[in-house]
C-alpha positions in Angstrom: 15.8 -4.2 -26.2 16.7 -2.6 -29.1 15.4 1.0 -29.6 14.0 0.3 -32.6 12.2 -2.3 -30.6 10.9 0.6 -27.9 10.5 3.3 -30.7 7.6 0.7 -32.3 6.1 -0.4 -29.3 5.3 3.2 -28.6 3.4 3.8 -31.8 1.2 1.0 -30.6 -0.3 4.1 -28.1 -3.1 5.9 -28.9 -2.2 9.5 -29.3 -4.5 10.9 -26.3 -5.6 7.7 -24.8 -8.9 8.3 -22.9 -7.5 8.2 -19.1 -8.5 9.6 -15.7 -6.8 12.4 -16.1 -8.6 13.6 -19.2 -9.4 17.2 -19.2 -13.2 17.2 -20.3 -16.3 17.9 -18.5 -18.1 14.7 -18.1 -20.2 13.7 -20.5 -23.2 13.7 -18.7 -23.6 17.0 -18.3 -23.4 18.1 -21.8 -27.2 17.4 -22.5 -28.0 19.0 -19.2 -30.6 21.9 -18.9 -28.9 25.6 -18.1 -27.9 26.2 -14.8 -29.9 28.0 -11.8 -29.8 32.1 -11.8 -27.6 33.7 -10.2 -24.2 35.9 -10.3 -21.2 34.6 -11.7 -19.8 34.7 -8.3 -22.0 31.5 -7.1 -19.7 28.9 -9.7 -17.4 29.7 -7.5 -18.9 29.5 -3.9 -20.5 25.9 -5.3 -16.7 25.0 -6.2 -15.3 26.3 -3.3 -18.1 24.1 -0.9 -17.0 20.9 -3.2 -13.8 21.5 -2.5 -13.7 21.7 1.1 -15.3 18.4 1.2 -13.1 15.0 0.3 -16.2 13.3 -1.0 -14.6 15.2 -4.6 -12.2 12.6 -3.9 -13.9 9.5 -4.5 -17.1 11.0 -7.1 -15.0 11.1 -10.6 -17.2 14.1 -12.3 -16.6 15.9 -9.2 -12.7 15.5 -9.6 -13.3 16.1 -13.3 -14.2 19.6 -12.6 -11.3 20.8 -11.2 -8.7 19.0 -14.1 -10.9 20.7 -16.3 -10.6 23.8 -14.8 -7.1 23.6 -15.2 -5.4 20.0 -16.0 -1.7 21.5 -15.7 -2.3 23.0 -12.5 -4.7 20.3 -11.2 -1.5 17.4 -12.4 1.3 20.0 -11.1 -0.2 20.1 -7.3 -1.3 16.2 -7.0 -4.8 16.7 -8.0 -5.4 19.8 -5.0 -8.6 21.4 -5.8 -8.0 24.0 -3.6 -4.4 25.2 -5.1 -6.3 24.9 -8.1 -9.1 27.2 -7.3 -6.7 29.7 -5.9 -4.2 29.4 -9.1 -6.7 30.3 -11.5 -6.0 33.3 -14.1 -8.3 35.8 -14.6 -8.8 35.4 -18.1 -9.3 31.5 -17.5 -12.2 32.3 -14.5 -13.9 33.9 -17.4 -13.6 31.3 -19.7 -15.2 29.0 -17.4 -18.1 31.2 -16.3 -18.9 31.8 -19.8 -18.9 27.8 -20.3 -22.5 26.4 -19.9 -21.7 23.3 -20.0 -19.0 24.0 -17.2 -21.6 25.8 -15.2 -24.1 23.1 -15.5 -21.9 20.7 -14.2 -20.7 22.6 -11.3 -24.2 23.4 -10.4 -25.1 19.5 -10.7 -22.7 18.5 -8.7 -23.1 21.0 -6.1 -26.9 19.3 -5.9 -25.2 15.8 -5.6 -23.3 16.7 -2.8 -26.1 18.4 -0.7 -28.2 15.6 -1.6 -26.1 13.2 -0.4 -25.4 14.5 2.8 -28.9 15.2 3.8 -30.2 12.2 2.4 -31.6 8.9 4.7 -28.6 6.9 5.0 -28.1 2.9 5.4 -27.2 3.9 9.0 -30.9 6.0 9.6 -32.8 2.8 8.2 -31.1 0.1 9.5 -31.0 1.5 13.4 -34.2 1.9 14.5 -33.7 3.6 17.7 -32.0 6.6 19.6 -28.2 6.5 19.9 -26.4 7.5 23.4 -23.8 9.1 21.5 -21.1 8.9 18.6 -18.3 6.6 17.8 -15.2 8.4 18.2 -12.2 6.6 15.3 -8.6 7.5 16.5 -5.6 7.0 14.5 -2.4 8.1 13.7 -2.4 8.7 10.1 -5.2 8.7 7.5 -4.6 8.6 3.8 -7.9 10.6 2.2 -5.9 11.5 -1.1 -2.2 12.3 -2.4 -2.6 15.7 -2.5 -2.6 15.6 1.8 0.3 13.4 2.7 -0.7 12.8 6.0 -0.4 8.7 5.6 2.6 6.4 5.6 1.2 3.2 4.3 -1.5 0.5 4.3 -2.9 1.6 8.0 -3.6 5.4 6.8 -5.3 3.5 4.0 -7.2 1.7 5.9 -8.3 4.4 7.9 -9.1 6.8 5.2 -11.5 4.3 3.0 -12.7 3.5 6.8 -14.0 6.5 6.9 -15.3 6.9 3.6 -17.6 3.8 3.9 -18.7 5.3 7.1 -19.6 8.3 5.4 -21.7 6.5 2.8 -23.3 4.3 5.4 -24.1 7.1 7.5 -22.6 5.9 10.6 -22.3 8.6 13.4 -18.7 8.8 13.7 -16.0 11.7 14.3 -12.0 10.9 13.4 -9.2 11.9 15.6 -5.7 12.3 13.9 -3.0 15.2 13.9 -2.3 17.4 11.4 0.8 16.8 9.7 2.8 20.0 8.5 5.6 18.3 6.8 3.7 14.6 5.9 5.2 11.8 5.5 8.4 11.2 3.7 8.7 12.4 -0.1 11.3 10.3 -1.8 13.9 10.6 -4.3 16.4 7.9 -5.8 19.7 8.8 -6.7 21.8 7.6 -9.4 23.4 5.0 -6.9 19.4 3.6 -6.0 19.9 5.3 -2.8 16.4 6.6 -0.6 16.8 10.9 0.2 13.9 11.9 2.1 12.6 15.4 2.1 9.7 16.7 4.1 8.3 20.2 2.2 6.0 21.9 4.1 2.0 21.9 3.4 0.6 25.2 4.1 -3.1 25.2 5.6 -4.1 27.4 2.8 -3.6 24.2 0.8 -5.7 22.2 2.3 -9.5 22.2 3.0 -9.0 22.4 6.7 -10.5 25.1 8.7 -9.4 25.8 12.3 -11.9 25.1 15.0 -13.2 28.6 16.7 -15.5 29.3 19.5 -18.4 31.8 19.3 -15.8 34.4 20.5 -14.3 33.7 17.0 -11.4 32.5 19.5 -9.2 29.0 18.2 -10.5 26.1 20.6 -7.3 25.1 22.4 -6.7 21.7 25.0 -3.9 21.3 27.4 -1.9 18.3 27.7 -0.2 17.6 30.5 3.6 15.9 29.2 5.6 15.3 32.2 6.6 19.4 33.5 5.4 21.0 30.6 2.2 21.7 29.4 1.7 22.0 25.8 -1.4 23.9 23.8 -2.7 22.1 21.1 -5.5 23.9 19.0 -7.3 21.7 15.8 -8.7 21.8 12.8 -12.0 19.7 10.9 -11.7 18.3 7.8 -15.2 17.0 6.2 -14.7 13.7 4.7 -18.1 13.4 3.1 -20.6 12.8 6.6 -17.7 12.7 8.8 -15.7 15.0 10.5 -12.4 14.5 11.0 -10.6 16.7 13.7 -6.9 17.4 13.5 -4.8 18.8 16.4 -1.8 20.8 16.0 0.6 22.2 18.4 2.9 24.7 16.2 1.5 27.7 18.4 3.5 30.5 19.4 2.6 29.8 23.1 4.5 26.5 23.1 8.2 25.2 23.3 9.7 24.8 19.9 10.3 21.2 21.2 6.8 20.9 21.1 5.7 23.1 18.3 8.1 20.3 16.3 5.5 17.2 17.6 3.1 17.9 14.6 6.0 18.5 12.0 6.9 14.4 10.5 4.4 11.8 11.0 6.2 8.8 12.3 9.5 10.0 13.9 12.2 7.9 14.4 12.8 10.1 17.9 11.3 8.0 20.5 11.1 10.9 22.9 9.3 13.1 20.3 6.8 9.9 19.3 5.8 9.2 23.0 4.9 12.9 23.3 3.0 12.5 20.3 1.0 9.7 21.1 -0.2 11.6 24.2 -1.3 14.3 22.1 -3.3 11.7 19.8 -4.8 10.0 22.5 -5.2 12.6 25.6 -5.5 15.5 23.4 -7.8 13.9 21.0 -10.6 12.9 23.7 -9.9 16.1 25.8 -10.9 17.8 22.4 -13.8 15.8 22.2 -15.1 16.7 25.3 -14.2 20.6 25.0 -16.3 20.3 22.0 -19.0 18.9 23.8 -19.4 16.0 21.5 -21.3 13.0 23.0 -19.0 9.8 22.3 -20.7 6.3 23.1 -17.9 4.2 21.5 -13.9 4.9 21.3 -12.1 2.9 18.5 -8.9 2.8 18.9 -7.3 2.0 15.3 -3.9 0.6 16.4 -2.2 1.4 19.8 -0.5 5.2 19.1 -3.9 6.5 20.7 -4.3 4.7 23.5 -3.7 6.8 25.9 -6.9 8.0 25.4 -8.1 5.2 27.9 -5.6 6.8 30.8 -7.2 9.6 30.4 -10.9 8.3 30.5 -9.9 6.8 33.4 -8.9 9.6 35.1 -11.9 11.3 34.2 -14.0 8.0 35.6 -12.5 8.3 39.0 -13.1 12.0 39.1 -16.2 11.8 38.8 -17.5 10.3 42.2 -14.2 8.9 43.3 -14.8 5.8 41.6 -12.7 2.9 42.4 -10.1 2.1 39.9 -11.0 -0.8 38.8 -14.5 0.6 38.4 -13.3 3.0 36.2 -11.0 0.5 34.4 -14.0 -1.7 33.3 -16.3 1.2 32.3 -13.8 2.5 30.3 -13.1 -1.3 28.6 -17.0 -1.5 28.3 -16.7 1.2 25.9 -13.8 0.8 23.8 -13.1 -1.4 20.4 -8.6 -1.9 19.6 -7.9 -2.9 16.1 -4.2 -4.6 16.2 -2.4 -3.9 12.5 0.9 -5.8 13.1 2.3 -8.9 13.9 5.5 -7.9 13.4 7.3 -6.7 16.9 8.4 -3.6 15.7 5.0 -2.6 14.5 3.7 -2.8 18.0 4.8 0.7 20.0 7.1 0.3 22.8 8.5 2.9 25.4 11.5 2.3 27.9 10.3 3.1 31.4 12.7 6.2 31.4 10.6 7.8 29.1 6.9 6.6 30.6 8.5 7.7 34.2 9.8 11.3 32.5 5.9 11.9 30.7 3.6 10.1 32.8 4.6 10.4 36.2 2.0 12.9 36.9 -0.7 10.4 35.6 -0.3 7.9 38.7 -1.4 10.5 40.9 -4.5 11.5 38.8 -5.7 8.0 38.6 -4.6 7.8 41.8 -2.3 4.5 42.2 0.9 3.9 42.1 3.4 4.6 39.5 4.6 0.8 39.2 0.6 -0.2 38.9 0.5 1.9 36.0 3.0 1.1 34.1 1.9 -2.5 34.7 -0.7 -1.5 32.5 1.7 -1.7 29.7 3.8 -4.3 30.3 3.1 -7.9 28.8 4.1 -9.6 32.3 3.1 -7.5 35.1 6.0 -6.5 37.8 8.6 -7.3 35.5 10.5 -3.9 35.7 13.0 -4.2 32.9 10.0 -5.0 30.1 9.6 -1.8 28.1 6.0 -0.2 28.4 3.8 -1.1 25.1 1.2 0.9 24.0 -0.8 -2.8 22.6 -0.3 -4.4 26.1 -2.3 -1.0 27.4 -4.8 -1.3 24.7 -5.6 -4.8 25.1 -5.9 -4.3 28.7 -8.4 -1.4 28.3 -10.5 -2.4 25.7 -13.1 -5.2 25.9 -13.5 -5.4 22.1 -10.3 -6.6 20.3 -9.6 -7.6 17.1 -7.3 -8.5 14.0 -7.4 -7.5 10.6 -7.9 -10.9 8.7 -9.1 -14.6 10.2 -5.4 -15.5 10.2 -3.8 -12.5 11.5 -6.4 -13.0 14.6 -5.4 -16.5 15.2 -1.8 -15.0 15.2 -2.9 -12.3 17.5 -4.3 -14.8 20.1 -0.9 -16.9 20.4 0.8 -13.1 20.4 -0.7 -11.8 23.5 -2.2 -14.5 25.5 0.6 -14.0 27.8 -1.7 -10.8 28.6 -5.0 -13.3 29.2 -2.4 -15.9 31.3 -5.5 -17.4 32.6 -7.2 -18.2 29.1 -6.0 -20.9 26.5 -5.2 -19.2 23.5 -8.3 -20.4 21.5 -10.3 -18.2 24.4 -8.0 -15.5 24.3 -10.1 -12.2 23.6 -9.3 -10.8 20.1 -11.3 -11.7 17.0 -11.1 -10.7 14.0 -12.5 -8.3 11.2 -11.0 -8.8 7.6 -10.3 -5.6 6.1 -11.3 -4.2 2.7 -11.1 -1.3 0.8 -13.4 1.6 0.0 -14.4 0.4 -3.7 -15.7 3.6 -5.1 -11.9 5.7 -4.3 -9.8 2.7 -6.0 -12.1 2.0 -8.6 -10.6 3.3 -12.7 -13.8 5.6 -13.6 -13.9 3.7 -17.0 -14.8 0.0 -14.7 -16.9 1.9 -12.7 -18.8 2.8 -16.5 -18.9 -1.0 -17.4 -20.1 -2.1 -13.5 -22.8 0.1 -14.4 -23.9 -1.5 -17.5 -23.5 -4.9 -16.2 -24.6 -4.9 -12.5 -27.3 -2.1 -13.1 -26.9 1.7 -11.6 -27.2 1.6 -7.6 -24.8 -1.8 -7.2 -22.4 0.5 -5.1 -25.2 0.5 -2.5 -25.4 -3.5 -2.5 -21.9 -3.9 -3.2 -21.3 -6.6 0.0 -23.9 -8.5 -1.8 -22.0 -11.6 -3.8 -25.5 -12.1 -6.0 -24.9 -8.2 -7.0 -21.4 -9.1 -8.8 -22.9 -12.1 -10.7 -23.7 -9.8 -13.7 -19.7 -10.0 -14.3 -20.2 -13.1 -16.4 -21.9 -11.8 -18.8 -19.4 -8.6 -20.1 -18.6 -10.4 -23.0 -14.7 -11.1 -23.4 -13.4 -9.0 -26.1 -15.2 -5.9 -24.1 -13.4 -6.4 -20.8 -10.1 -7.6 -22.7 -10.4 -4.1 -24.6 -10.8 -1.9 -21.6 -7.7 -3.6 -19.7 -5.5 -3.1 -22.6 -6.7 0.9 -22.0 -6.2 1.1 -18.7 -2.6 -0.8 -19.5 -1.6 1.5 -21.7 -2.5 4.4 -19.8 -0.6 2.7 -16.8 2.6 2.5 -19.1 1.9 6.3 -19.7 2.2 7.3 -16.7 5.6 5.3 -15.8 6.9 7.4 -19.3 5.8 10.8 -17.7 6.4 9.8 -13.8 9.7 12.0 -12.9 12.6 11.3 -13.2 11.6 8.8 -15.9 10.0 10.5 -18.2 8.8 9.6 -22.3 11.5 12.2 -23.5 14.6 10.1 -22.5 14.7 7.0 -24.0 17.7 5.9 -22.0 15.5 5.4 -18.8 14.3 2.0 -18.1 10.5 3.1 -17.8 11.0 4.5 -21.1 11.5 0.6 -22.9 8.0 -0.3 -20.9 5.7 -2.8 -23.4 2.1 -2.2 -22.9 1.7 -5.5 -24.9 3.8 -7.4 -22.0 2.7 -8.9 -19.2 3.0 -6.7 -16.1 3.9 -7.4 -12.7 3.2 -5.0 -9.7 4.9 -5.1 -6.6 4.0 -1.7 -4.7 3.8 -1.2 -0.8 6.1 -0.2 1.9 9.4 -1.6 2.1 9.6 -3.5 5.2 12.5 -6.1 5.2 9.6 -8.9 6.0 7.8 -7.9 2.6 10.4 -9.4 0.9 10.6 -7.0 -2.3 13.5 -8.4 -3.8 12.3 -12.4 -3.2 11.8 -12.6 -6.6 15.7 -12.0 -7.7 16.6 -14.6 -5.7 18.2 -16.3 -8.5 18.9 -13.4 -10.7 19.5 -15.6 -14.4 16.4 -17.6 -13.7 14.2 -14.0 -13.7 16.4 -12.8 -16.6 15.2 -16.1 -18.5 11.4 -15.1 -17.5 11.7 -11.6 -18.2 13.5 -12.0 -21.7 11.5 -14.5 -23.3 11.3 -12.8 -27.1 7.9 -14.7 -27.5 6.6 -14.0 -23.9 8.2 -10.9 -22.2 7.4 -10.1 -18.7 8.0 -6.8 -16.7 7.9 -5.7 -13.5 6.6 -2.4 -12.3 8.2 -1.2 -8.1 7.1 1.4 -6.0 7.1 1.9 -2.1 8.9 3.8 0.5 11.0 2.6 3.4 10.7 4.1 6.5 13.4 7.2 6.9 15.0 5.5 9.3 15.1 1.8 8.3 18.3 1.5 6.7 17.4 -2.2 5.7 14.2 -1.3 4.3 16.8 1.5 2.2 18.8 -1.4 1.2 16.3 -3.3 -0.6 15.2 -0.3 -2.6 18.8 -0.3 -3.6 19.0 -3.4 -4.5 16.5 -3.2 -6.9 17.0 0.4 -8.5 20.6 -0.9 -9.4 19.0 -4.3 -10.6 17.0 -2.5 -13.2 19.9 -0.6 -14.2 21.4 -3.8 -15.0 21.4 -4.9 -19.1 19.8 -7.8 -18.4 16.7 -6.4 -16.8 17.3 -2.6 -18.3 13.3 -2.2 -19.6 12.4 -5.3 -18.0 12.1 -3.5 -14.3 11.3 -0.4 -13.4 10.9 1.6 -9.9 8.6 4.4 -9.5 10.2 7.1 -6.8 7.5 8.6 -4.3 5.0 6.2 -4.2 1.8 7.9 -3.6 -2.5 7.0 -3.7 -2.0 8.7 -7.1 0.5 6.5 -8.9 -1.3 3.5 -6.8 -4.3 4.3 -8.4 -2.6 3.8 -11.9 -0.9 0.8 -11.1 -3.9 -1.0 -9.6 -6.0 -0.2 -12.3 -3.5 -1.0 -15.1 -0.8 -4.5 -14.3 -1.9 -8.1 -15.3 -0.5 -9.8 -12.0 -0.2 -8.1 -8.3 2.7 -10.0 -6.6 2.6 -10.1 -2.4 5.5 -12.2 -0.8 5.6 -11.3 2.4 7.0 -14.1 5.5 3.9 -15.6 6.5 2.2 -14.7 8.9 3.9 -11.6 9.4 1.2 -9.7 7.2 -1.3 -8.7 9.6 -3.9 -8.1 6.0 -2.8 -5.9 3.0 -5.0 -4.5 1.0 -3.0 -4.0 -1.9 -4.1 -6.7 -3.7 -7.4 -6.2 -3.4 -7.5 -3.4 -5.7 -5.9 -5.0 -8.8 -8.8 -7.4 -8.0 -11.4 -4.9 -8.9 -10.2 -4.3 -12.5 -9.6 -7.9 -12.8 -5.9 -7.9 -12.1 -5.3 -11.3 -10.8 -3.1 -11.9 -6.8 -0.2 -14.2 -6.9 0.7 -14.1 -3.3 1.8 -15.7 -0.3 -1.0 -16.8 1.8 -0.9 -14.2 4.0 -3.1 -11.8 5.4 -6.2 -11.7 3.6 -5.3 -14.3 0.7 -5.8 -17.5 2.3 -9.4 -15.7 3.0 -10.0 -15.1 -1.2 -7.9 -17.5 -3.1 -9.9 -20.2 -4.7 -8.0 -21.6 -7.1 -9.2 -19.7 -10.0 -9.1 -15.4 -9.2 -5.1 -16.1 -8.8 -2.3 -18.2 -7.2 -0.8 -18.9 -4.2 2.6 -19.3 -3.5 4.1 -21.3 -0.7 1.5 -23.8 0.3 0.1 -22.0 3.2 3.6 -22.9 4.5 5.0 -20.5 7.6 8.1 -18.8 7.3 10.9 -20.3 9.7 13.5 -17.5 9.7 15.9 -19.2 7.6 17.7 -18.7 3.9 16.1 -21.8 2.8 12.4 -20.5 3.5 13.3 -17.8 1.3 14.9 -20.5 -1.3 11.6 -22.2 -0.8 9.2 -19.7 -1.7 11.3 -18.1 -4.2 11.3 -21.6 -6.6 7.5 -21.7 -6.1 7.3 -18.4 -7.7 9.5 -19.2 -10.5 7.9 -22.4 -10.9 3.8 -20.6 -10.7 5.3 -17.6 -13.3 6.8 -20.5 -15.8 4.7 -22.9 -15.9 1.3 -21.0 -14.9 0.9 -17.1 -15.0 3.2 -16.9 -18.1 1.7 -19.7 -20.5 -1.9 -18.5 -19.8 -1.5 -14.9 -20.0 0.0 -15.4 -24.0 -2.4 -18.6 -24.9 -4.6 -16.2 -27.3 -7.1 -17.4 -29.7 -7.4 -15.9 -33.4 -7.9 -12.7 -32.3 -5.6 -12.3 -29.7 -8.1 -13.4 -26.7 -6.8 -14.9 -24.0 -10.2 -16.4 -23.0 -8.6 -18.5 -20.0 -7.0 -15.6 -18.5 -9.8 -13.3 -19.2 -12.1 -16.0 -17.1 -9.8 -15.6 -14.1 -10.3 -11.9 -14.2 -14.0 -12.5 -14.3 -13.8 -14.7 -11.4 -11.8 -12.3 -9.5 -14.1 -9.1 -10.1 -17.1 -11.5 -9.3 -15.2 -12.6 -6.1 -13.2 -10.4 -4.0 -14.6 -6.7 -4.3 -18.1 -8.4 -3.0 -16.3 -8.9 0.2 -13.0 -7.3 0.4 -14.6 -3.9 0.6 -15.0 -1.3 3.5 -18.6 -1.7 3.5 -18.7 -4.9 4.2 -15.9 -4.2 7.3 -17.6 -1.3 8.6 -20.7 -2.9 8.9 -18.9 -6.0 11.0 -17.5 -3.5 13.3 -20.9 -2.2 13.9 -22.4 -5.3 14.3 -20.0 -7.0 16.7 -18.2 -4.2 18.4 -19.6 -0.5 17.9 -23.2 -1.5 18.5 -22.0 -4.0 22.0 -20.1 -0.8 22.7 -23.0 1.4 22.5 -25.6 -0.9 24.5 -23.0 -0.8 27.4 -22.6 3.2 26.9 -26.4 3.6 27.1 -27.1 1.0 29.5 -29.9 -0.2 27.0 -30.0 -2.5 24.5 -29.7 -0.7 20.5 -31.3 -2.4 17.8 -29.9 -3.3 14.4 -31.1 -5.1 11.7 -29.7 -6.4 8.8 -26.3 -5.7 10.0 -24.5 -8.4 9.6 -22.1 -8.4 6.2 
């Protein structure tokens, strides 16, 4: 692409496009009455209360307050309201205190948060009888907002969205995790395309965390026996709407340095450290709930990382009246839910027997069973001393309610783990499925939210899992929807221009040549080899012809991180970055470094097509493609994970015709050829088929179909209700030994 053409295309962008980052007080507050009486400090007290509850992160009017207070600081802190409030200069504080529109908005948003926390919820109305206790949700990572980097990928995003919907619906849920002081890797890509990993420290003062203290103001702590060492863990509390999230922390002076370092980095590659981290989550999490005297009826292990909680619960059951081991195991099973998230062997945590012996040798004595019998709980084939100790077999053996995260994944999981249930045929293996969803408000662009309010009606979110509620999308005029999509696409391109190191000031960078009018494909996720990020480069010449068609140009935006220890994943990133710098792909292929939730929100709102091409059936669910559909983005995906349940032939395209990958290069070539053929014959021609007004009506029809059919089912409100109906309520009944009545809880 020539330099002059780049400059011409830039002029098509508005000088100040209306974006989710616009620095203005929400317009709905401008006509408000003056705020209630009170001194100036009440403004900051209210703002602090809003900042310390993650409810603000899925309510645009709340986030807008902090963006308006200091736009530059808000951007520099990745949207962290705690940092914004602390960093405001005295002069700016005085300006805000005198700003009637701002103070009115603060009072109104604080009132909305107070009402949200105190109003009757869906769960209150639906579950009529008294509940025996809470649902304890354990997960190693939580993606709540980009300013809190405690997540690596889809598992964390799913967990964060689960908590937010549980809050909106009012479930009596508490969550357990770990405070990762350095979070997950911050990615930098060098000139050769190599990923470099940084782990900056996140101070507690930059978070809304509150340390747990007892009545004497001393820190609440628990002790975890790890082999010969006793490890002391404190904890912090984070408010996620109505849901308390407790995060364990071993960075305490009483601990040895190697135990203090347990909470440094999420998913350390060191196996010795990893087993101790999982003991901290499972055993320490259970002990914390006991210390806080929180009555728990149901334990939900979100992936196998927390399965050691079941051992601690068996120990407690055995000590309570000297219950026989078999009875203690059954008592734990009846109240435990386990969700497995991956059919990829590397995603199912395993430990060498010597590590299990080193750190769990006391547990055999505490549970009063032989150590060999304890290790058999984590073996697919009991008695096989050469087999590693698996956290997934341990979770399956100690949970009555087990599920995969999509219909296809449920089938795969039953085949994969049938050996754990040798007496059952595959179809009878007790692993069901609850298909994942997304928290719509978290991922919904505010301007798209305005359009949905107009055509679906105010309060549509309360019935978001009702397909009939989405029928109003058909009434949106094509021109209105397309104009909004074009605006969001311009916003995406501008965000790419500004994203370091690709800036609009440097016309030599690939991102500088992005064209807001070109068909834009997005590919953003964790760079694991089975996801095949580089599949589209199987035939570079053919791809170059597709991308560089002068009448029908196409561009691809990549983003994502490889695990710091994943050399293969890093090699894929390096290959794509190098392709992006070749003359034939320059300006047509862009890689955005340091992918996070903030970049994701821009991508899912602005792309035309979302590409997903894993090795079927190795994608358990994959929620990323659900987010563009909320904005009319169309999926181009292998029929794996959630897509077989969603694809109807009118809301996107299917690659591969539902055939499994057989681990051969020929399968990759087959899928790549199908991908090219669909792009050449269907996707590109449809996008550029315009009427005299420049509207692609047939493309817009697919956009409307995607919006009408995908968010209605693939949302975490429906997901959480399914967990409640099929797993939580039965487990509650077992805990209470009395039926719990739930009406209208089916999705």
